[in-house]
N, C-alpha and C positions, 0 to 999 in steps of 0.2 A: 975650457981649462978648468981643472977641479980645484976648488979652494979649500984650504984648510981652516977649520973654525974651531975656536976655542970657546970655552963657556963664558970667559970673561968678555971676549969680544962680542959674542953673540947676544949676550945680555945688554950690552950698551947699544946694540944695533936695532933692537926691537922697537917697533913704533906702534903702539896700541892706539886705536881711535878713541877719542875722548867721549866716552858715552857713560851714562849712569851705570853704577855697578849693577843694578837689577837687570840691566839690558842684556848682560851676558846670560843670565839665566833663561832669558826669554828668547835669544838668538839661537837657533840650532846650528849655525855655521859661522865662523869667524876667519878671516884671511889676515895674515900677519906678514909685513914686508921687512926684510933684513938684508944687510949688506956685509961683505967679508972684510971691508977695511974701514978705518974710522971715518975717512972722508970718501964718499962715493964718487965715482968717476964714470964717464960714458963707456969706457972699455969693459968695465966690470958691472953688468946689470944687477940690480938687486935680487935677493931670492925671496920667494913667496912660499910661505907655509900656510897650508890649508887645514885648519883644526875644526872638527865638527864635536859639537856637544849633544849629549843625550838630552831628550826632553824631560822636564821635571815629572816625577811620579805623581799621579793624581791623588789627592787626599781622599781617604775613605769618607763616605757619606755616613752621617749618623744614622743609627737605627731608629726607625720611627717607633713612637710610643703607642702603646694599644689605645685605641680610642681616638687618636688624633687624626687630622685631615689627611697627613701623609700615609696613614695606614690604610687607606681606602683602596690602595692597589690590590691588596689581597682579597678584597671583595669584588673584584672585577671592574674597578674605576681607576683611571690613571689621570693625573693632575700634571698639566705642564706649566710652569710658572712663567716662562717667557711669554708665551702666547695668551695666558690667562683664560684658557679654554678648558672646559672639562670634557675627557675623551672617554667613551665606554669601549670596552672590549667587545667585539663583535660577537654575537651568538649565531650558532649554526643550528637552524631548525628545518624540520621538514614541512613543506607546505601541503596544502590540500591536494595539489596535483601529484604529490608524492616525490617531488623534487627537493634537493637541499638548497638552501638560501642562506644569506647573511642578513642580520637585522641588528640594529643598535640597541634595542631593549630586550629584556629577558622574555621568554614565552610566558603567556597568560597562565598556562598550567602550573608554571613553577611559581609564579606570584601568588596564585590561589593556595598552593601547598604551604608556602611560607607563612601566609596570613592565617592559616588554620592549623599550624603545627603546634604541638605542645612544647612550649620552651622550658617547663620545669624538668630538671633533671630527675630521673627516677632512681631511687637508691636500690642498690643491688640488695637483694634478700640474702641474708646470710643463712647457710644451711643449718638446720638444727643438729647441733652436736650431741651425741649421746651423752646423757649426764653420767658423770662418774659416781659410782656406787661405792659404799664403804667396803664391799666384798670385792675381792680380786679374783679373776679367773685363774684356773690352774695353769701350770706351765705348759701342758700339752694342749691348751686351747679348749678345754672341755667346759662342763657346767661349773658355775663359780663355786667355791668351797665356803661355806658359812661356818662361823664358830658355833660351838655347843650352845652358848648362851642365846645366840640369834635363833638356832632351831628350836630350842625350847620355848622361847618366847613367841614364835610363829605358831608352834603347834598348840600352845595354850590358848592363844587368842584367835587365830586364824585357821586352825586346822579343820579338817573335815568333821561333820557332825557324827556322832556315834551311830552305828548301824547294827542290824541284827546279827546275832553271833552265827547263825547258819549262812547268812549272806557273806560274811567276812570269810568264813571257812571256805566257802564255794569260790569267792574271788581270789583266794590265795592259792587255789589249785589244790586243795586237800581232797575234795570230793565233789560231787554234784550237790545241789541244794538238798535233794532228798537224802543222798548219802550222808551229808553233813548232819542233818537233823537225826539220823540213826546213830552217828557216832556220839552225838549229845546225849540221846536218850540212854545209850549204853553206859554213860559216865566216863567216857575216855577223854573228855575235854574239860580243862581246868582254867578259871579265869582268876587271876591274882592269887593263886594258891589253893582256891576252893573249887570242888567239882560243881559244875553248872550243868543242869538238866533241863533248861528252858532255851529253845532255839530263839526265842523272841528278845533274849536278854540283849540290851544295847551295850555295845563295847566300842572302843577306840584302839586299834592296834599300836598307835603311837604312845599311848598312855598305860594300857593295860597289858599284863603278861598273860599271854594265852598259850597253853600248851595242848598239844594233841598227841596222845599216846607217848607222853614224856618228852615230845620234841617242841621247842619254843617256835611259835609261829613268827615269821619275820615282820618287822614293824612297817616296812614298805610293801605295798601291794604292788602286783605287776600292773604294766600299762594295758590299756584298753586295745584290743585288737579286733579289726574288721576286715574280713576277707571274703571274696567271691571264688568259688570253686567250680570248675567245669567237671562234674562228678562223671567218672566212667561206669560202665556197667560192671557188675560183680562186686561192688562195695556197698556195705551197709553204712548207715548214718549214726551208728552207736559204737561204743568201745566196750560193751559187755561180753559179747561173744568172742571167744578166742579161735574158734574154728573158721571164722569168716573174716574177710578182709575189711578193715573199717577206713573211712575217708580220712580219718584223724591221723593214720599212718602216713599219708602224703604229706604231712607238715612236719615230719621229724628234721629234716635239714633245715627248714625255716626256724624252728624253735631253737636249733643249735646256733644259728647265726644271731638270732635274737638275744639269746644268752650272752654272746661274746660282746655284743654292743652294749649291754646293759648289765655289767657285772654287779653281783650283790643282790639282784632282784630275783624273786622266785619266778619259776617258769609258769606262764599262764596256762590255765586248764581251758582247752578249747573244746567247743560243742557246736553242733549244727543247729540252725534255726529252722525248725520243722524237719521233715523228713522226705527223702525219695526212696522208694522201694529199690531192691537190689537190681531190678531189670531196667530201671528208669535212668537216664543219664541227664546232663545239663546243669543248670545253674542252682547252687545251693550256697546260702549264707553260713559262714563259720565265725564265730567271736568267742570271747569270754566275758562279754557284758550281758549279764542277766536281765537287767532293765530294757536294754535295746532289743534283746531277743523277744522278751515278753510283749513289747511294744507292737512290734511289726508282725508277730505271729497271732496276735489276738483278733478275734473277729471284728471288734470295733475299729481296727485299721482299715478294713475294707479294701485291701490290696488285691487287685487282679493278678492272676497268673496264666501266662500263655505257654501252651504246650503244642508241639509238632509231633503228630503221630503218622507213621507210615503204616498202612494195613495192607492185608492180602485180599486179592480179588478186586472187583469193580465196586466203585462207589455210585450209587443212583440217587436220585432225589429222595426216595422214601427213607434211605438211610440218614440223610441230613435231617430230614423231618424228625425221625425218631430221636436223634441225639438232641436236638433243639428243644424237644418236649420234655427232656430230663429223665431221671430215674431215682429210685429210692436207694440212699446209701445210709447205713447205720440208723434206720427208721426215720430218716428225714429225706424229703423229696427235694432233690438238687437239680437245679436248671442252669445250664451254662450261660454265660454272658453272650456269646457268639459262636458260630460254627462256619467254617469256610473251607472249601475244597480248593487246595493249591494247584497251580499249573504242573504238568509233569515235567520232570528233569530228565535230560539225555542220560545221566549216569545213574540215575534212580527210577526204574520203571514203575515201582509200586506208587499207588496214590497216597497223596499226603493231605492231611487234614489239620488245620489250625483251630484249636478250641481254647476258648478264654473262659476261666472260671474264677470266682472270688472267694467261695468258701474254702476250698482246699482241703476237703475231707479225704480220709485214706482211701486210696485206689479210685477216686472220684471219676477221673478221666478214663480210666480202664472200664469201670462199670458203665459209663455213658456208651462208649464204644461197643462194648460187649452186648448191651441191651439192644442195640440197633442192629445186631446180627452180623458184625464185623470182627474180624480177628486182627489184634495189633501185632505188627511185626517189630516195630521199635517205637519208643516214646522218649521225648527229650523237652525239658522245660527250658525256655529261652528268655523269660521275662518275669520279673517281680515288681509290681507297681510300675514305676517309670524307668526302672533300672533294666537294661537289657544285657544279656551275655555278650561279652565282646567276641566279635567274630574271629579274631586272630588268637583266642585263647584255646590252646590245645587241651585234649583230654588229660585229666589229672593235674592240670595246672591251675594256679590261683593268682590272684591279683589284690592288691591292697585297696580298699574303698576309700575314696577321697570324700571331703565334706559334702561336695555336691552330689555324690552318689548316695551318701546316707540320707540326704534330703530327698532324693529320689525314691528312697524306700520309705519315706514317711517319717524319718527320724529327725527330731530337733533337739540337739544336745545343749 
């Protein structure tokens, strides 16, 4: 039979066990007995309510302080307060038999490394930042722009030393050294308003006003240029004869590009270091640095030059002996450093000779081969000093010389 319960009657019929208040929080389950009438009878048994309580939330453990005993868990050690024993995290190591095993102490290798480890923290090195200068670079990211006062101060205190007038004219591209001297002797050059007839006069283009045929010489001289050219046949090494092709014509495009890269600078006057005759091809140096040209072309430089000569006919032992004995060139007996007969090439059936000389007199190699009774078909220079003509450099092409290449030619700037 269903019983109708009201809140008032139900509240009076609850019978809670008499336990301390804290026991409710510890008991996960409580059974409550109640009846539907104020006086219980056997015909109406009491109702039982089963109420379950959630267990209390565990309190968070305080974080261990660095250096305390409770912090040892992060170092591979665990402490159990109840048992009072110290437990180590097991270490997995590989034994001598190659099998993995567990052990309660760290490996000996780890202990050794920790004992000899450097505990001092190394400070990170700061990269050297570029020092800020008083001059700001241009908007286009080019060379920094200096004020007139700064340029004047630099030129007066740290500028280049004065040089001979003929050398300055040649470096500016007016003419060759000899041509510049002729202009000076003819009275076509003025320095600071006065005619100068002495090529040895010391001048400074940054300070002195130099005029040639009424035209002002630029204050800034062109940059130094060092080039290696693979000279083809049919070109001469001078610019005086108009009826012949000059090797300097091969640099017209290069000079145009150089002028666009350096606006305001005069065009460098290029010339060859030494010469190769019109029928000889191969390596030749082109520059506008007179000191460099004089240094590597002077006999005191003692630079060897290697040539490859293709000849007509057969080469015998007597020909090699005759070449190695030398011949007279311009009144001087010239002896080559070495002579060698190269192996035949499938694409070139003619015999080839490698001849190395160091004096480099005019037509020296041709005279050596001619004196031996052989006739030259082609002649090519492939090396000067320690610098060898690049194998991939085509005829009529050039390449800029790097500092290592200049050192190979015996030049120390």
